[in-house]
C-alpha positions in Angstrom: 179.4 191.8 -0.2 176.8 191.9 -3.0 176.2 195.5 -4.1 173.8 195.0 -7.0 171.9 192.3 -8.9 170.6 193.0 -12.4 169.4 191.3 -15.5 172.1 190.8 -18.1 171.4 192.9 -21.1 172.7 192.8 -24.7 172.2 195.7 -27.1 169.7 197.1 -24.6 167.6 194.0 -24.3 167.3 191.9 -21.1 168.4 188.3 -21.6 166.3 185.7 -19.9 168.0 183.5 -17.3 171.2 185.6 -17.3 171.9 187.7 -14.2 174.8 189.9 -13.3 175.8 190.1 -9.6 178.2 192.9 -8.6 180.3 192.9 -5.5 182.9 195.4 -4.4 185.6 194.0 -6.7 184.0 191.5 -9.1 181.1 191.1 -11.5 179.6 187.6 -11.8 177.5 186.2 -14.6 174.9 183.7 -13.4 173.4 181.6 -16.2 170.4 179.4 -15.4 171.2 179.7 -11.7 174.9 178.7 -11.9 177.8 181.1 -11.6 179.7 180.7 -14.9 182.1 183.6 -15.1 183.6 186.5 -13.1 185.6 189.5 -14.0 187.4 192.0 -11.8 190.6 192.0 -9.7 192.9 189.3 -11.0 191.2 189.0 -14.4 188.4 186.7 -15.7 187.7 183.4 -14.0 185.4 180.8 -15.5 183.6 177.9 -14.0 184.0 174.5 -15.6 180.4 175.0 -16.8 181.1 178.2 -18.8 180.5 176.3 -22.1 177.9 173.8 -20.9 175.7 174.8 -23.8 176.1 177.0 -26.9 173.8 179.6 -25.3 175.8 179.8 -22.1 179.1 180.1 -24.0 177.5 182.8 -26.1 176.5 184.9 -23.1 179.9 184.3 -21.3 181.6 185.6 -24.5 179.4 188.7 -24.5 180.0 189.2 -20.8 183.8 189.1 -21.3 183.7 190.9 -24.7 185.6 188.1 -26.3 184.7 185.5 -28.9 184.2 181.9 -27.7 187.2 180.9 -29.8 189.4 183.6 -28.1 188.2 182.5 -24.7 189.2 178.9 -25.4 192.7 180.1 -26.6 193.1 182.2 -23.4 192.2 179.2 -21.3 194.7 177.0 -23.2 197.5 179.5 -22.7 196.7 180.0 -19.0 195.5 183.7 -19.3 192.0 182.8 -18.1 191.6 180.5 -15.1 189.0 177.7 -14.8 187.6 176.7 -11.5 185.4 173.6 -10.9 182.8 175.9 -9.4 182.5 179.6 -8.8 180.8 181.2 -5.8 179.9 184.8 -5.1 181.6 186.3 -2.1 
């Protein structure tokens, strides 16, 4: 169940077209209307579109508090999961 929806902020400033949706056990980053990342129980999960553009990858990295390079390494070693598409439940 969705508990809260808010604008994604970085260093106190709202970021246009980036929304955070919070449920009971996950936080989701929605970028330009697509769910691109989640974090919560079971660790981070990324959609296949997480790095669709430099901008999207940048905000996913800020959402997860990891560099884009580190995210790619964690995907390669299986630490982070990739899903063809993420949905908010």
